[in-house]
C-alpha positions as CSV (number, residue, x, y, z in Angstrom):
1,M,125.3,57.1,119.1
2,S,128.7,57.0,117.7
3,E,130.9,59.5,115.8
4,L,129.8,57.8,112.6
5,T,126.2,58.9,113.3
6,P,125.5,61.8,110.9
7,I,125.1,65.4,112.2
8,L,122.0,67.2,111.2
9,F,122.2,71.0,111.1
10,F,119.2,73.3,110.6
11,G,119.4,77.1,110.6
12,D,120.9,80.0,108.7
13,S,124.6,80.3,108.5
14,Y,124.7,84.0,109.5
15,R,123.6,83.3,113.1
16,F,124.9,79.8,113.5
17,P,128.7,79.5,113.1
18,D,128.7,75.7,113.2
19,I,126.6,75.7,110.0
20,Y,128.9,78.3,108.3
21,H,132.0,76.4,109.5
22,V,130.8,73.1,108.0
23,T,129.4,74.5,104.7
24,R,131.5,77.7,104.2
25,F,128.2,79.1,102.7
26,L,126.5,82.3,104.0
27,A,122.7,82.1,103.6
28,P,120.0,84.1,105.4
29,D,117.4,81.3,105.0
30,P,117.5,78.1,107.0
31,L,119.6,75.3,105.5
32,V,119.3,71.6,106.2
33,V,122.7,69.9,106.2
34,I,123.7,66.3,106.8
35,E,127.4,65.8,107.7
36,R,128.5,62.1,107.6
37,G,132.3,61.7,107.6
38,S,133.5,63.5,104.5
39,E,130.0,63.6,102.9
40,L,128.3,66.9,103.2
41,I,124.7,67.2,101.8
42,L,123.1,70.6,101.8
43,L,119.4,71.0,101.2
44,T,118.4,74.5,100.1
45,N,115.8,76.5,98.2
46,S,115.8,77.4,94.5
47,L,116.9,81.0,95.2
48,E,120.1,79.8,96.9
49,E,120.8,76.6,95.0
50,G,123.0,78.0,92.3
51,R,125.1,80.1,94.7
52,A,125.4,77.1,97.0
53,R,126.8,75.0,94.2
54,K,129.4,77.6,93.5
55,Q,130.3,78.7,97.0
56,S,129.7,75.9,99.5
57,R,131.9,73.0,100.2
58,A,129.0,70.6,100.2
59,T,129.7,67.3,98.3
60,K,126.0,67.3,97.2
61,I,123.4,70.1,96.9
62,E,119.7,69.2,96.8
63,N,116.6,71.4,96.3
64,V,113.8,71.4,98.9
65,D,111.3,71.1,96.1
66,A,112.5,67.5,95.4
67,Y,111.0,66.7,98.8
68,G,107.7,68.5,98.3
69,A,108.4,71.7,100.2
70,R,105.8,73.8,98.4
71,E,103.0,71.3,98.9
72,L,104.0,70.8,102.5
73,R,104.0,74.5,103.3
74,A,100.6,74.9,101.7
75,A,99.0,72.0,103.4
76,M,100.5,72.0,106.9
77,N,100.2,74.3,109.9
78,P,102.2,75.2,111.9
79,I,105.2,75.5,109.6
80,T,107.3,73.4,112.0
81,D,105.2,70.4,110.9
82,A,106.0,71.0,107.3
83,T,109.7,71.5,108.1
84,A,109.8,68.3,110.1
85,T,108.2,66.3,107.3
86,L,110.6,67.8,104.8
87,I,113.6,66.9,107.0
88,E,112.1,63.4,107.7
89,R,111.9,62.8,103.9
90,F,115.5,64.2,103.4
91,L,116.9,61.9,106.1
92,A,115.0,58.9,104.8
93,A,116.5,59.5,101.3
94,H,119.9,59.4,102.9
95,D,119.2,56.4,105.2
96,A,119.6,58.4,108.4
97,K,117.1,57.3,111.1
98,T,119.6,58.3,113.9
99,V,121.3,61.7,114.0
100,R,123.2,64.0,116.2
101,V,122.3,67.7,116.3
102,P,124.0,70.9,117.6
103,Q,122.9,72.3,120.9
104,F,121.1,75.2,119.1
105,F,118.8,72.8,117.2
106,P,115.2,73.9,117.7
107,I,113.5,71.8,120.4
108,A,110.0,71.9,118.8
109,L,111.5,70.6,115.5
110,A,113.5,67.9,117.4
111,D,110.3,66.8,119.2
112,R,108.4,66.5,115.9
113,L,111.3,64.5,114.3
114,R,111.4,62.2,117.3
115,G,107.6,61.7,116.8
116,K,108.3,60.6,113.3
117,G,110.8,57.9,114.6
118,I,114.0,59.8,114.2
119,E,116.5,59.1,117.0
120,I,118.2,62.4,118.1
121,S,121.1,63.1,120.4
122,V,123.2,66.3,121.0
123,A,126.5,66.4,119.2
124,E,129.3,67.4,121.5
125,G,132.4,69.3,120.7
126,L,131.2,71.3,117.7
127,A,132.5,74.6,119.0
128,E,135.9,73.1,119.7
129,R,136.3,71.8,116.2
130,R,135.9,75.3,114.8
131,R,139.1,76.2,116.5
132,T,142.1,75.2,114.5
133,K,145.9,75.7,114.7
134,R,147.4,77.8,112.0
135,S,150.9,76.8,110.8
136,E,152.5,79.4,113.0
137,G,150.9,77.8,116.1
138,H,148.3,80.4,116.9
139,A,144.8,79.3,117.7
140,S,142.1,80.8,115.5
141,E,138.4,80.4,115.4
142,T,136.4,80.6,112.2
143,T,133.0,82.2,112.6
144,A,130.4,83.7,110.3
145,P,130.9,87.5,109.7
């Protein structure tokens, strides 16, 4: 998989600094994010959608309901099956059958996505890219509060 392969993030941005770093959006609920070059697509729930539009640096915000989230949650057990189906639909809508994921990506979710035909590998170097040089030459790291 190449650097052009999109990165798929899943989790809340309070506990996972890679998600906060890429979105600049603090959310207590899990977000689904695809990063492909300069394109950043954030999938969120109705409660967070308006705030995400104002505060995140996503190039596109989508609502989980557009992918049948409510119906999936009601019909599928365990919830990981519903989440995997939701993410599969989201990835299909964005022509992403191959993705890279951070090391913290849930293994059960990765297994379910692989079972749906999504090719997954671990994205290397995400922690290093959070580190930047400020103009005065000091290294800094951006993390969620």
